[in-house]
C-alpha positions in Angstrom: 86.1 95.3 80.6 87.2 98.7 82.0 86.0 101.0 79.1 82.3 101.2 78.4 81.4 99.6 75.1 79.8 102.8 73.7 83.2 104.5 74.0 85.1 101.7 72.2 83.9 102.8 68.7 86.8 103.4 66.3 87.4 107.1 65.9 86.2 108.1 69.4 88.3 111.1 70.6 90.7 110.4 73.5 89.0 113.2 75.5 85.6 111.3 75.5 87.3 108.2 77.1 89.9 109.5 79.5 90.3 112.4 81.8 93.7 113.6 83.2 93.9 113.2 87.0 97.5 114.4 87.2 98.8 116.9 86.2 95.7 119.1 86.3 95.9 120.3 82.7 93.6 120.3 79.6 93.9 117.1 77.5 95.3 118.7 74.4 98.6 118.4 72.5 100.1 121.8 73.6 99.4 121.2 77.3 100.9 117.7 77.1 104.0 119.0 75.4 104.5 121.6 78.2 104.5 118.7 80.8 106.5 116.2 78.7 108.6 115.0 81.7 105.8 114.8 84.2 104.1 111.7 85.4 100.6 111.5 83.9 97.6 109.6 85.4 94.7 109.1 83.0 91.4 107.6 84.2 88.5 106.3 82.2 85.5 108.7 82.4 82.3 107.6 84.0 79.5 107.3 81.4 76.0 108.7 82.3 74.6 105.1 82.5 77.4 104.0 84.8 76.8 107.2 87.0 73.1 106.4 87.2 73.9 102.8 88.2 76.2 104.1 91.0 73.6 106.5 92.3 70.9 103.7 92.4 73.3 101.4 94.2 74.2 104.1 96.7 70.6 104.9 97.4 69.8 101.2 98.0 72.8 100.8 100.4 71.7 103.9 102.4 68.2 102.7 102.6 69.3 99.3 103.8 71.8 100.9 106.2 74.9 99.2 104.8 78.0 101.0 103.5 77.1 104.3 105.0 79.5 106.7 106.5 79.0 108.3 109.9 77.0 111.1 108.3 74.8 108.5 106.5 76.2 109.0 103.0 78.5 107.0 100.8 81.1 108.2 98.4 80.0 106.1 95.5 82.6 107.4 93.1 85.4 105.9 95.1 83.7 102.6 95.3 83.4 102.1 91.6 86.5 100.7 89.8 88.0 102.7 87.0 91.0 101.9 84.8 93.9 104.2 85.6 96.9 104.5 83.4 100.1 106.0 84.9 103.2 106.9 82.9 105.2 109.5 81.0 104.2 111.1 77.7 106.9 111.0 75.1 107.0 112.9 71.8 107.8 110.4 69.0 109.1 111.6 65.6 107.3 110.2 62.6 
């Protein structure tokens, strides 16, 4: 439900599905190993189709006058719900 269907194809790279909110590092093996004891927060990325849907919804809300801030705009990215995963990365031996 939280991950768009077009990203649920087997073999899809992790970096196409998630972005790291915390710590602010690139999503690669070496960077993760350097922050092995840190708390990580991963969030599902917004797909272009989902982004367009949010923009359309925001525009209709502003036109109708509902959900607008004092300056007349709405932060539509904070309104949409994204799956967030929080935890620690651990290096496992194979």
